Phi, psi and omega in degrees: 000316179300323180296319180295316180297319178297318180297317179296319180297311180295325177296320179293318179298318179297317179297317181295318179297318178298318180297318180296316179298318180298315181295320179295318180297318179297321180294317179296320179299312181297320180295320179294321181294323186266358182297140180290153178300154178277093188288346182280354180274118183280076182294150182305140181292151176085358180239139181260109181255016184299313180291320177298321178295320180296314180295321180296315180296325181288316191254340192234327190298331182297335176253312186275352180085150183301322181267006179079020183270006178073021185241036179295164183300321181289329179296327182287344181274350183221109184295336181277345180274122182235080177299147180298135171271098186295339183277334188236339185256148171286161176278143186277316194254109186208181185226022184248165183278340185253009175079011177246125188286156170275169174302320179297324178297316180294317179300317181299315180294317180296316184292317181281327189076184172229072185306326181296338180248010177096001179264114182282159174289153180271073183293338184276353181268136172286166177305321180293319179294323178297319176298316180296319179295319179297322178297322180290318178298320178298320179297321177298319178299319181293337179284345182240237185291345181272002183304125177082355182275148176227152180299141177277190179293134178290135181296156178278108181260120180298143180305327178224119179295129181306136175297128187258166175254120180296331179295312178292324180297325179297321179293317179293322180298318180297328182278316191255340192236330190294334180300331178256314186270354182083157182295332180261004177080358184276339182063020182298321183264005184280149175285167174273145180240145179282145173269190185294343178257008177084007179277135183271142175200155179279155174298163182297140172279098185288342180286347182286339183077005179260105183252111178297138178090005177116151184237015175282166178300322179295319178300313181292325176300315179295323179297320181287316182290321186259349184067195177234093182309138180089358178235182180279355181282112183273163174278151177239111184282173178296338178284342179262319180224130175286166177300323178297320179293324175297318176300321177297316179298317179299318180299319180290319179298320178295325178294321176303317180292324180289320183286000000 
């Protein structure tokens, strides 16, 4: 009998806790929806960002901040969480030669999210809303360090990334990657490197299998070709690595994750 009562009690506590979390989430959602626009932001003339601002306040401001400075309320609760400062930082995940993303790059990141870093996908946005949200994020970027910048030429991505050899990839990894990521890809012995805002962090632990910005062969191809702007990860052009060699590197990195 005591066991049954305990089970009922814990079940009630769990139900009550879930209800409180749901009610709190609903209140935060309502507050975000009704929040007034940030009138101090000098958005470009001739463009209507009202809908983008509404979507941004609803889905992004709690982490990235109302003005896009990466200082949202949720970001302050977790020192390891580093939402992008759209006003001062470059975008990491892109497909261009000059480190400035296309609209498609922003849409892809918003739609997929970066679950590995705590950013969920925007499942509640329609394709049209995602485009609108990407336009607003781009406008925030233009208000800061992105002023006057335009996307460069999109890199040439092969329709099918060449199937690679992990054996050859290991040799290439030792030459081009191990100095930062370590010979085993864990980066355990690697130093910390500053990002564009001077914050220190270790290179990615590639053995974890968690690849920010996507884990398809095409995603990894873009990371190698375009690098990660704002970090110590440089781009590797076709003059440095052939497509076959990039395929070899991808094969080895995947082997690191499996092992």
